[in-house]
VMD Tcl script that draws the C-alpha trace (Angstrom):
set ca {
  {47.23 -8.64 17.33}
  {49.20 -7.97 20.51}
  {50.66 -4.96 22.25}
  {54.13 -4.12 20.89}
  {56.73 -3.11 23.46}
  {59.67 -1.65 21.59}
  {63.01 -2.24 23.28}
  {65.05 -0.91 20.37}
  {65.73 2.81 20.02}
  {65.05 4.87 16.91}
  {67.37 3.56 14.16}
  {70.42 5.73 13.49}
  {69.58 5.66 9.80}
  {66.50 7.79 10.47}
  {68.66 10.51 11.96}
  {71.06 10.34 9.03}
  {68.50 10.28 6.25}
  {65.03 11.14 7.46}
  {65.24 13.60 10.30}
  {68.32 15.81 10.14}
  {68.91 18.67 7.73}
  {72.46 17.71 6.76}
  {74.16 18.58 3.48}
  {72.98 15.70 1.31}
  {70.47 17.33 -1.05}
  {69.65 13.98 -2.67}
  {67.81 12.86 0.46}
  {64.32 14.16 1.22}
  {64.00 14.86 4.95}
  {61.18 15.91 7.25}
  {62.29 19.54 7.27}
  {62.40 19.51 3.46}
  {58.88 18.11 3.22}
  {57.51 20.75 5.55}
  {59.19 23.57 3.61}
  {58.04 22.17 0.27}
  {54.45 21.93 1.49}
  {54.45 25.46 2.93}
  {55.71 26.90 -0.36}
  {52.99 25.24 -2.45}
  {50.25 24.04 -0.09}
  {47.33 24.54 -2.50}
  {48.81 22.16 -5.07}
  {49.50 19.50 -2.46}
  {46.03 19.86 -0.91}
  {44.28 19.13 -4.19}
  {46.66 16.32 -5.16}
  {48.00 18.09 -8.25}
  {51.48 17.64 -6.78}
  {52.57 14.74 -4.58}
  {55.57 14.18 -2.34}
  {58.65 12.09 -3.06}
  {60.06 10.17 -0.12}
  {63.49 8.75 0.56}
  {63.49 4.95 0.23}
  {65.11 4.51 3.64}
  {62.38 1.92 4.32}
  {64.08 -0.59 2.01}
  {67.44 -0.39 3.78}
  {68.36 -3.76 5.31}
  {69.62 -2.12 8.51}
  {66.21 -0.55 8.93}
  {64.15 -3.65 8.25}
  {66.23 -5.87 10.52}
  {65.60 -3.54 13.45}
  {61.87 -3.78 12.79}
  {61.91 -7.55 12.60}
  {63.80 -7.82 15.86}
  {61.56 -5.35 17.68}
  {58.44 -7.31 16.63}
  {59.89 -10.82 17.02}
  {59.69 -11.19 13.23}
  {55.88 -11.02 13.35}
  {53.38 -8.79 11.58}
  {52.16 -5.96 13.80}
  {48.54 -6.84 12.96}
  {48.05 -10.56 12.28}
  {51.17 -11.91 14.05}
  {52.20 -13.99 11.04}
  {55.91 -14.39 10.31}
  {57.43 -11.51 8.35}
  {59.04 -13.14 5.33}
  {58.76 -10.95 3.44}
  {57.45 -7.92 5.30}
  {57.10 -4.23 4.59}
  {57.26 -0.97 6.50}
  {53.79 0.20 7.45}
  {52.95 3.84 8.11}
  {50.18 3.80 10.70}
  {49.18 7.24 9.48}
  {49.68 7.04 5.69}
  {52.38 9.32 4.33}
  {51.19 9.97 0.76}
  {47.39 10.22 1.00}
  {44.60 8.69 3.06}
  {41.04 7.44 2.78}
  {38.32 7.63 5.41}
  {36.43 4.74 3.79}
  {37.55 1.80 1.68}
  {37.01 2.63 -2.00}
  {36.09 6.15 -0.84}
  {37.48 9.55 -1.65}
  {41.25 9.99 -1.67}
  {42.45 12.91 0.47}
  {45.72 14.78 -0.06}
  {48.22 15.21 1.31}
  {48.83 12.36 3.70}
  {50.80 12.62 6.94}
  {53.98 13.56 5.09}
  {55.58 15.04 8.20}
  {55.38 11.61 9.91}
  {57.01 9.74 7.03}
  {60.21 9.17 9.03}
  {58.76 9.32 12.53}
  {59.69 6.17 14.48}
  {56.43 6.22 16.46}
  {54.43 6.13 13.19}
  {56.29 3.18 11.69}
  {55.44 -0.49 12.09}
  {56.31 -3.64 10.19}
  {53.52 -5.64 8.58}
  {52.92 -8.52 6.22}
  {51.88 -7.86 2.65}
  {48.36 -9.11 3.32}
  {47.52 -6.80 6.21}
  {49.26 -3.75 4.79}
  {49.40 -4.11 1.02}
  {46.09 -5.82 0.34}
  {43.86 -4.62 3.18}
  {44.93 -1.48 5.03}
  {46.91 0.36 2.38}
  {46.12 4.07 2.81}
  {42.90 3.50 4.71}
  {42.95 5.55 7.91}
  {39.52 6.43 9.29}
  {39.11 8.54 12.42}
  {35.96 9.02 14.50}
  {35.75 12.81 14.20}
  {36.85 14.21 10.86}
  {36.95 17.74 12.24}
  {39.94 16.71 14.39}
  {41.93 15.45 11.40}
  {45.45 16.90 11.17}
  {45.79 17.97 7.54}
  {49.33 19.32 7.62}
  {52.37 19.64 9.86}
  {51.05 22.74 11.64}
  {48.16 20.78 13.17}
  {48.33 18.33 16.08}
  {47.52 14.75 15.06}
  {47.39 13.71 18.72}
  {43.88 15.15 18.91}
  {42.66 12.53 16.45}
  {40.84 9.40 17.56}
  {41.80 6.67 15.05}
  {39.43 3.81 14.37}
  {42.32 1.41 13.73}
  {43.97 -0.02 16.84}
  {47.62 0.99 17.10}
  {49.58 -1.87 18.71}
  {52.32 0.58 19.73}
  {49.86 2.70 21.72}
  {46.75 0.63 22.46}
  {46.22 -2.68 24.19}
  {44.56 -4.77 21.46}
  {43.19 -7.30 23.98}
  {40.69 -4.67 25.12}
  {39.07 -4.81 21.71}
  {39.99 -8.16 20.11}
  {40.10 -11.69 21.51}
  {39.83 -15.28 20.36}
  {37.27 -17.93 21.19}
  {38.99 -21.14 20.19}
  {40.26 -20.27 16.70}
  {37.64 -17.62 15.96}
  {38.47 -13.93 16.23}
  {36.00 -11.85 18.26}
  {35.58 -8.19 19.08}
  {34.38 -6.14 22.02}
  {34.76 -2.66 23.48}
  {33.34 0.77 22.64}
  {32.64 2.26 19.21}
  {33.05 -1.11 17.48}
  {36.77 -0.40 17.31}
  {37.68 -4.07 17.47}
  {35.22 -5.01 14.74}
  {36.36 -2.20 12.46}
  {40.05 -3.02 13.00}
  {39.39 -6.63 12.04}
  {37.84 -5.42 8.79}
  {40.44 -2.73 8.03}
  {43.42 -5.12 8.14}
  {41.55 -8.31 7.23}
  {42.14 -10.24 10.44}
  {39.22 -12.51 9.55}
  {40.48 -13.39 6.07}
  {40.29 -17.06 5.09}
  {44.01 -17.86 5.14}
  {44.35 -16.58 8.72}
  {41.25 -18.48 9.84}
  {42.67 -21.66 8.29}
  {45.99 -21.22 10.08}
  {44.26 -20.75 13.42}
}
mol new
graphics top color blue
foreach p $ca { graphics top sphere $p radius 0.5 }
foreach p [lrange $ca 0 end-1] q [lrange $ca 1 end] { graphics top cylinder $p $q radius 0.2 }
display resetview
């Protein structure tokens, strides 16, 4: 895991499909999601109703920008991205504080199309390990809807767009090691499976 320095700007497709209000009622945008939640928050909070999201993430224009911005490498394990998938650092649909633990609704729906919340990851790190797991250190600071400020949260998982992973994770020969406060490196290794056998074998 290395620090990601994005040189590319937010893809135009996000403005056209995810962020603006526009006239295309077939596309679900951020403003739509916020209005839908406000109108029926109780149902979304208990998970009786869930959000539908525009599949902008599968657009080739979108994925190619991600690959280029990350040198075609997974944001977590640094393996080549063939294939890869869009990763929501803060999960959009629902989240879990613990693996196999309680599922909380809704997720960070208002960040579904936010460029700063999107990464590109391999299927192992994202699909098999992280998924919708997103623990934070203080649950009372959790942003539960778009009216609350998620910037007050302190995520356990290292964000390579924001954090410097080398503060928490390093290698001794081919073995991955952790250091730093609050066991953040150790817990990140476990959340995205950076010590899984196939990665150890490659190293």
